[in-house]
matplotlib code that plots the C-alpha trace (Angstrom):
import matplotlib.pyplot as plt

x = [142.4, 142.4, 139.3, 138.8, 136.5, 134.7, 136.9, 135.0, 135.6, 136.4, 134.9, 138.1, 139.2, 139.6, 140.7, 139.4, 141.5, 142.8, 145.0, 147.1, 148.3, 148.9, 152.5, 152.9, 150.6, 152.6, 155.8, 154.9, 151.2, 149.7, 148.4, 144.7, 142.2, 140.7, 139.9, 137.2, 136.8, 134.2, 134.0, 133.1, 136.9, 137.4, 135.0, 137.3, 138.9, 142.2, 144.7, 146.9, 144.1, 142.8, 146.2, 146.8, 143.5, 144.1, 147.2, 145.8, 142.8, 145.3, 146.2, 143.0, 139.3, 137.5, 134.2, 132.7, 131.0, 129.1, 128.0, 126.4, 123.1, 120.9, 118.4, 116.1, 115.6, 112.6, 114.9, 115.6, 118.3, 121.1, 121.8, 125.4, 126.3, 124.8, 126.5, 129.9, 129.5, 128.6, 131.5, 133.6, 132.1, 132.4, 135.8, 137.0, 134.4, 134.0, 132.5, 130.2, 128.5, 126.9, 125.0, 123.8, 120.2, 119.9, 119.3, 121.6, 120.2, 116.9, 115.6, 118.8, 120.9, 123.5, 124.4, 127.5, 125.7, 124.3, 120.8, 118.2, 115.1, 111.5, 110.6, 107.0, 105.5, 105.9, 109.7, 109.6, 108.0, 110.4, 113.6, 112.7, 111.9, 115.3, 117.2, 115.1, 116.2, 119.9, 120.1, 118.4, 121.0, 124.0, 122.8, 123.5, 122.3, 123.5, 123.9, 122.3, 124.0, 122.2, 123.4, 123.7, 121.2, 121.2, 117.7, 114.4, 111.5, 108.2, 106.1, 108.4, 106.0, 108.4, 111.1, 114.6, 115.6, 112.0, 112.4, 115.8, 114.4, 111.2, 113.5, 115.5, 112.3, 110.8, 113.8, 116.2, 119.3, 121.4, 122.8, 125.9, 125.5, 127.6, 127.8, 129.3, 126.5, 124.0, 126.1, 126.1, 122.4, 121.7, 123.6, 122.3, 118.7, 118.6, 118.1, 118.8, 121.2, 120.1, 116.4, 117.8, 119.8, 117.2, 115.0, 117.8, 117.5, 121.0, 121.3, 121.1, 123.9, 126.9, 129.4, 130.2, 131.7, 133.7, 135.0, 135.5, 133.5, 134.1, 132.2, 131.0, 128.9, 126.4, 126.3, 128.2, 129.4, 130.4, 133.7, 135.4, 138.7, 139.3, 140.3, 137.4, 136.0, 135.6, 131.9, 131.8, 134.4, 131.7, 128.9, 130.8, 131.4, 127.9, 126.6, 129.2, 127.8, 124.4, 124.9, 128.0, 131.3, 131.1, 133.6, 134.3, 135.9, 137.7, 136.7, 139.1, 138.5, 139.7, 142.6, 144.1, 146.7, 150.1, 149.1, 150.3, 147.9, 144.8, 146.1, 146.3, 142.7, 142.3, 143.9, 142.0, 139.0, 140.4, 141.0, 137.3, 136.2, 138.8, 137.1, 133.6, 135.0, 136.0, 133.0, 130.7, 133.1]
y = [80.7, 77.4, 75.3, 72.7, 69.6, 69.6, 67.5, 65.5, 66.8, 63.9, 63.9, 65.3, 68.7, 72.0, 75.4, 79.0, 80.4, 84.0, 86.1, 86.5, 82.9, 82.9, 83.1, 80.4, 78.1, 78.2, 78.0, 74.7, 73.3, 72.5, 68.9, 69.8, 68.1, 71.2, 74.9, 77.3, 81.1, 83.8, 84.1, 88.0, 88.4, 87.1, 89.5, 91.6, 91.2, 89.5, 90.6, 88.8, 87.3, 85.3, 84.2, 82.9, 81.1, 79.5, 78.1, 77.1, 75.6, 73.3, 71.9, 71.5, 71.3, 74.5, 75.4, 79.1, 80.4, 83.3, 86.4, 88.7, 87.0, 88.1, 85.3, 86.6, 90.1, 91.1, 92.9, 91.3, 89.0, 91.1, 89.8, 91.6, 89.6, 86.1, 87.0, 87.2, 84.1, 81.9, 83.1, 81.9, 78.8, 78.0, 78.8, 77.0, 74.6, 74.6, 71.5, 73.2, 76.8, 77.9, 81.1, 82.3, 81.9, 85.4, 89.0, 92.0, 94.5, 96.5, 98.9, 98.5, 99.4, 96.9, 96.2, 94.7, 92.1, 88.8, 89.5, 86.6, 86.5, 85.8, 82.2, 82.5, 80.9, 84.4, 84.0, 80.3, 81.2, 84.2, 82.2, 78.9, 81.1, 82.6, 79.6, 77.9, 81.0, 80.9, 77.0, 77.4, 79.9, 78.0, 74.8, 73.0, 72.8, 75.2, 75.0, 77.3, 77.8, 78.4, 81.8, 83.5, 85.7, 88.2, 89.1, 87.2, 88.1, 88.1, 87.0, 83.8, 80.9, 78.1, 76.8, 77.6, 73.7, 73.1, 76.1, 74.8, 71.4, 72.7, 74.9, 71.8, 69.9, 72.6, 73.7, 70.6, 72.5, 71.3, 72.4, 73.8, 73.1, 75.6, 74.1, 77.4, 79.0, 76.4, 76.6, 80.3, 80.6, 77.9, 79.5, 83.2, 82.2, 79.1, 76.5, 72.9, 72.5, 68.9, 70.0, 71.7, 69.1, 66.4, 67.9, 68.6, 65.9, 64.1, 63.3, 67.3, 68.0, 68.2, 70.4, 71.2, 74.7, 75.0, 78.5, 80.0, 82.9, 85.6, 86.5, 89.9, 90.4, 87.8, 87.1, 84.9, 86.7, 84.7, 86.4, 83.5, 85.0, 82.1, 78.6, 76.0, 76.0, 72.8, 72.9, 73.0, 70.3, 68.2, 69.1, 68.3, 64.9, 64.1, 65.5, 63.2, 60.2, 61.4, 62.3, 60.5, 61.9, 65.1, 67.6, 70.1, 73.6, 75.4, 78.9, 81.6, 85.2, 87.6, 87.8, 85.4, 82.8, 81.5, 78.8, 76.2, 76.8, 76.7, 73.6, 72.0, 72.5, 71.0, 67.8, 67.8, 67.8, 64.9, 62.7, 63.1, 62.2, 59.4, 58.0, 58.1, 56.6, 53.7, 53.5, 53.6, 50.9]
z = [43.1, 44.6, 44.7, 47.3, 47.8, 51.4, 53.7, 56.6, 60.0, 62.5, 65.8, 67.6, 68.6, 66.5, 67.6, 66.5, 63.9, 64.6, 62.5, 65.7, 65.1, 61.5, 61.3, 64.0, 62.4, 59.2, 60.9, 62.8, 62.3, 65.4, 66.0, 65.9, 63.5, 62.0, 62.5, 62.6, 61.6, 60.8, 57.4, 57.4, 58.3, 54.6, 52.6, 51.4, 47.8, 48.1, 50.9, 53.3, 55.2, 52.1, 51.0, 54.5, 54.9, 51.4, 53.0, 56.2, 54.0, 52.4, 55.5, 57.7, 57.2, 57.9, 59.3, 58.9, 62.0, 60.8, 63.1, 60.7, 59.2, 61.8, 61.8, 64.3, 62.9, 61.0, 58.6, 55.1, 54.8, 53.7, 50.2, 49.9, 53.0, 51.7, 48.2, 50.0, 52.0, 49.3, 47.3, 50.3, 50.6, 46.8, 47.2, 50.5, 50.7, 54.7, 56.3, 58.3, 58.0, 61.0, 62.3, 65.8, 66.6, 67.4, 65.9, 65.2, 63.0, 63.2, 60.6, 58.4, 61.5, 62.5, 66.2, 67.2, 69.2, 69.3, 70.8, 72.1, 70.3, 71.9, 71.9, 69.8, 67.3, 65.3, 65.8, 64.7, 61.5, 61.0, 61.6, 59.4, 56.7, 56.9, 57.3, 54.4, 52.0, 53.1, 52.8, 49.0, 48.3, 49.5, 48.4, 51.5, 55.4, 58.0, 61.5, 64.3, 67.5, 71.0, 72.1, 75.9, 77.1, 79.7, 80.0, 79.1, 76.9, 79.1, 75.7, 75.2, 75.0, 74.2, 76.1, 74.2, 73.7, 72.3, 69.9, 68.3, 68.1, 66.2, 63.9, 63.0, 62.3, 60.0, 58.2, 58.3, 59.6, 61.9, 65.5, 66.7, 70.7, 72.5, 76.1, 77.5, 76.6, 78.0, 81.4, 81.7, 80.8, 83.7, 86.3, 85.6, 85.3, 87.7, 85.0, 84.7, 81.5, 81.2, 80.6, 77.4, 76.1, 76.6, 73.9, 71.4, 68.6, 69.1, 65.1, 64.6, 66.7, 64.3, 66.4, 69.8, 71.2, 74.5, 75.9, 79.2, 80.9, 83.3, 86.6, 86.7, 90.1, 90.2, 86.6, 84.3, 81.0, 78.0, 77.0, 75.4, 77.2, 79.5, 79.6, 79.9, 83.3, 85.0, 85.4, 81.5, 81.0, 83.4, 81.1, 77.8, 79.5, 80.2, 76.9, 75.1, 76.8, 76.0, 72.4, 71.3, 70.1, 68.2, 66.7, 69.4, 68.9, 71.8, 71.2, 72.8, 71.1, 73.5, 75.7, 73.3, 75.1, 73.5, 70.6, 72.8, 75.7, 73.2, 71.7, 75.4, 75.5, 72.5, 73.6, 76.8, 74.8, 72.7, 75.8, 76.8, 73.0, 73.2, 76.2, 74.9, 71.6, 73.7, 75.6, 72.5, 71.1]

ax = plt.figure().add_subplot(projection="3d")
ax.plot(x, y, z, "-o")
ax.set_aspect("equal")
plt.show()
């Protein structure tokens, strides 16, 4: 089993790693700076997926983007899940480890969704305690990602951006800023995305996600099945000049395009990152 040292990820664009692209990546490595994958896909013992990840890790920095720790659930942390994650992290040394600020389990039953939590003091205490435990076990900070929602909790008392900022302050974690999610929520609930972004501590933002959405009736739905929309590119450009350049991932999880189209989206992000670098310089 190969061991790796963490490799810094530059403020350039990366792509989501999906098994659909394994062979093509091996035959002609794409010109992207890094790749991100769901660690849960590699929790098995051995097999083709782990062997392919080993080969890809030799050529690219990696980020692990988790979907199963259920930070907002009152269920205890799944110790088996966390143990498997730690084994993978020790082996592949991803630059970032992130998880959604959501919940997906109740009374031991796992739901295949990333559900929003009420933004209350009780939720703050719960989430920060879990993040503290996870970071202590992994011996490194984790990133939390803002999620889309299609309902609101009437007992929420804290605006989402302020909630995330307070989680960062209390736990020392960092932020994965998903701009597509911010835009989708803003349209669906008539919010100003800048209001959210203005309260996020800039130094905490380690990574940005860009993705596409679908229109379903009056709703925008975060499907990760389309190219990034112009409105999200515009929000991304504003964010870069507000926060400075950040490693940026193109997420495309459904209705997968040819790899070349995914790389083209990364190239577009790199053009905006480069312009921002020039302005900052």
